[in-house]
C-alpha positions as CSV (number, residue, x, y, z in Angstrom):
1,M,34.3,-9.5,50.4
2,T,37.7,-8.0,50.3
3,N,39.3,-10.9,49.3
4,H,36.9,-12.0,46.5
5,K,37.5,-8.5,45.1
6,A,40.9,-8.6,44.9
7,W,40.7,-12.0,43.4
8,Q,38.2,-10.3,40.8
9,R,40.7,-8.0,40.0
10,G,43.4,-9.7,39.8
11,N,41.5,-12.2,37.3
12,A,40.6,-8.7,35.1
13,L,44.5,-8.1,35.1
14,A,45.6,-11.6,33.8
15,H,42.8,-11.5,31.1
16,R,44.1,-8.3,29.9
17,W,47.2,-9.2,30.0
18,S,46.6,-12.7,29.0
19,F,49.4,-13.0,25.8
20,T,52.4,-11.5,28.0
21,L,51.7,-13.9,30.9
22,L,52.3,-16.6,28.5
23,L,54.9,-15.5,26.7
24,V,56.7,-14.6,29.7
25,A,56.0,-17.5,30.9
26,S,57.6,-19.5,28.1
27,L,60.3,-17.7,27.9
28,L,61.0,-18.7,31.6
29,I,60.3,-22.3,30.7
30,M,62.6,-22.3,27.6
31,A,65.2,-20.5,30.1
32,L,64.6,-23.2,32.8
33,L,65.0,-26.2,30.1
34,T,68.4,-24.7,28.5
35,R,69.6,-23.5,31.6
36,S,70.0,-20.1,30.3
37,H,69.0,-18.4,33.2
38,V,72.1,-18.8,35.0
39,A,74.3,-19.4,32.0
40,A,75.0,-18.4,28.7
41,L,73.1,-20.6,25.9
42,S,75.1,-23.7,24.9
43,Q,76.1,-24.0,21.1
44,A,74.1,-27.3,20.9
45,W,71.0,-25.5,21.9
46,L,71.8,-22.4,19.9
47,Q,71.9,-24.9,16.6
48,R,69.0,-26.4,17.7
49,L,66.6,-23.6,18.6
50,G,68.3,-20.5,16.7
51,F,67.4,-19.3,13.3
52,A,69.8,-18.6,10.6
53,P,68.8,-17.0,7.1
54,V,70.6,-20.0,5.5
55,D,68.1,-21.9,6.8
56,L,64.7,-20.9,4.5
57,W,66.9,-22.9,1.9
58,L,67.6,-25.9,3.8
59,A,63.9,-26.3,5.2
60,R,64.8,-25.8,8.7
61,W,61.7,-23.0,8.9
62,D,61.1,-24.0,13.4
63,G,63.7,-21.7,14.1
64,L,62.0,-19.0,12.8
65,L,59.3,-19.8,15.8
66,T,62.2,-21.5,18.4
67,S,64.7,-18.3,17.9
68,A,62.0,-16.1,19.6
69,L,62.1,-17.7,23.1
70,V,65.4,-18.2,23.9
71,T,68.1,-16.0,24.5
72,A,71.6,-15.9,24.7
73,G,71.5,-16.4,28.6
74,G,73.0,-15.3,31.9
75,L,72.1,-11.6,32.5
76,M,71.1,-11.2,28.9
77,F,68.0,-13.5,29.9
78,W,66.9,-11.7,32.3
79,Q,67.3,-8.4,30.6
80,A,65.1,-9.5,27.6
81,L,62.8,-11.0,29.7
82,L,62.0,-7.4,31.7
83,F,62.2,-5.9,28.1
84,V,59.4,-8.0,26.6
85,A,57.4,-7.9,29.7
86,L,57.3,-3.8,29.8
87,T,57.0,-3.7,25.7
88,V,54.4,-6.5,25.0
89,G,52.8,-5.7,28.6
90,A,52.5,-1.7,27.8
91,A,51.4,-2.9,24.1
92,E,48.7,-5.2,25.1
93,W,47.1,-2.3,28.0
94,L,47.0,0.3,25.3
95,A,45.6,-2.4,21.8
96,G,44.4,-5.0,23.2
97,T,45.7,-9.1,22.8
98,L,45.6,-9.5,19.2
99,A,47.4,-6.3,18.1
100,A,50.0,-7.2,20.8
101,F,50.3,-10.6,19.2
102,L,50.5,-9.2,16.1
103,A,53.0,-7.0,16.6
104,F,55.4,-9.5,18.9
105,W,55.1,-12.8,16.3
106,G,53.9,-11.0,13.6
107,V,56.7,-8.6,13.4
108,H,59.3,-11.1,14.8
109,L,58.6,-13.3,11.6
110,A,58.2,-10.5,9.5
111,T,61.7,-8.8,10.7
112,L,63.6,-12.4,10.2
113,L,61.9,-12.7,6.8
114,L,62.9,-9.4,5.4
115,E,66.5,-9.4,7.0
116,S,67.1,-13.0,5.3
117,L,65.5,-11.7,2.1
118,A,66.1,-8.3,1.4
119,I,70.0,-7.7,3.2
120,A,71.6,-11.1,3.6
121,L,70.8,-12.7,0.7
122,P,72.0,-10.1,-1.8
123,L,74.9,-9.2,0.3
124,H,75.8,-13.1,-0.1
125,L,75.2,-13.2,-3.8
126,M,77.2,-10.4,-4.1
127,H,80.2,-12.7,-2.4
128,L,80.7,-10.1,0.5
129,S,82.1,-11.3,3.6
130,L,79.7,-9.6,5.7
131,G,76.7,-10.8,3.7
132,T,78.0,-14.7,3.8
133,G,78.5,-13.7,7.7
134,L,75.0,-12.4,7.7
135,F,73.5,-15.3,5.9
136,V,75.2,-18.0,8.0
137,A,75.2,-16.4,11.4
138,R,72.9,-18.0,14.0
139,D,70.9,-16.2,16.5
140,V,68.3,-16.4,19.1
141,G,66.5,-13.7,21.1
142,P,62.6,-11.9,21.1
143,S,64.5,-8.5,20.8
144,A,62.6,-7.8,17.7
145,G,59.2,-8.6,18.9
146,A,59.7,-6.8,21.5
147,F,60.8,-3.7,19.4
148,G,57.6,-4.3,17.2
149,A,55.7,-4.3,20.4
150,L,57.7,-1.1,21.5
151,G,57.0,0.7,18.1
152,L,53.2,-0.1,18.4
153,V,53.2,1.8,22.2
154,I,54.7,4.4,20.5
155,G,52.7,4.7,17.8
156,L,49.9,4.8,20.1
157,L,51.0,8.1,21.9
158,P,49.7,11.7,21.3
159,R,50.8,14.1,18.8
160,P,53.4,15.1,18.9
161,W,54.8,12.7,21.1
162,R,54.3,9.5,19.0
163,W,56.7,11.8,16.2
164,I,59.4,12.4,18.7
165,G,59.3,9.5,20.4
166,G,59.6,7.7,17.0
167,G,61.7,9.5,15.3
168,A,64.2,9.4,18.7
169,I,64.0,6.2,18.8
170,L,64.9,5.1,15.1
171,A,67.5,7.6,14.9
172,A,69.0,5.9,17.6
173,L,68.8,2.6,16.1
174,L,70.4,3.8,12.8
175,A,73.1,5.0,14.2
176,V,73.8,1.8,16.2
177,V,73.8,-0.1,12.6
178,L,75.8,3.1,10.9
179,T,78.5,2.8,13.4
180,A,78.8,-0.5,14.1
181,S,82.6,-1.1,13.4
182,G,85.1,-4.1,13.9
183,T,86.2,-7.6,12.6
184,V,83.7,-9.1,9.9
185,D,83.2,-11.4,12.8
186,E,82.1,-8.7,15.5
187,L,80.0,-7.1,12.9
188,T,78.3,-10.2,11.9
189,L,77.1,-10.6,15.5
190,Q,76.2,-7.3,16.1
191,L,74.6,-6.4,13.0
192,T,72.1,-9.3,12.7
193,A,70.5,-7.9,15.9
194,E,70.3,-4.3,15.4
195,L,69.5,-4.4,11.6
196,A,66.6,-6.4,13.0
197,H,65.7,-3.8,16.0
198,L,65.8,-1.4,13.0
199,I,63.3,-3.4,10.8
200,A,61.4,-4.3,13.9
201,F,60.1,-0.8,15.5
202,P,59.2,0.9,12.4
203,L,57.1,-2.3,11.7
204,G,55.3,-1.7,15.1
205,W,54.7,1.7,14.3
206,L,52.9,0.8,10.9
207,I,50.2,-1.9,13.2
208,A,49.6,1.3,15.7
209,A,48.9,3.4,12.9
210,R,46.3,0.4,11.5
211,V,45.3,0.2,15.4
212,D,44.7,3.9,15.8
213,R,42.2,4.2,12.0
214,H,40.4,1.5,13.6
215,R,39.7,3.1,16.5
216,K,39.0,6.8,14.5
217,Q,35.9,4.7,12.3
218,P,32.3,5.7,13.1
219,P,30.5,2.6,14.8
220,K,28.8,0.5,12.1
221,E,24.9,0.9,12.3
222,A,22.6,-1.8,13.9
223,L,21.4,-3.7,10.9
224,G,17.2,-3.6,11.2
């Protein structure tokens, strides 16, 4: 009986965290495939699986998806895996599978498109070296989706903590972007990721606001 109850409880938890478990498993499989769980992601895999804004004009759209399932590798893989498990897991527990899916994949895709079309492309067309660097910089990682999930979690905290926590995180992300320094190449690498985080977090917050409004709606009366 005890084993049966434990199995039922484990099955219930697996169902409640179904998207999180699938995502974590996907990251692990891709890490094993690319050997990025033990070493830095190779340039060959980066070119094959990563995404750069210029890809939108080259019709290389597969990177929009594959870039979220691999990391720079080594220690960064394990850090990213833990961050994804915590943020997406918390989002799915608090808001459900659909909201967590939208917070990760919806925010990931929206962030890449916004960063490409609203930041990288205009700066590139202005013939700024940093803009051109951002336009062609190829990156990987699930952090945009994870920050979207974090935005969802923080946005569902009770008042005033959602405002305090959200404001503090947004201010920290903005400060990181504004204080970035180094050569053009170094700035390109930093800002490609940091701008994505700055965009993704408030997008997750918007999903939280939608979830919160939906919860407050009175149940529809039964037809009859």
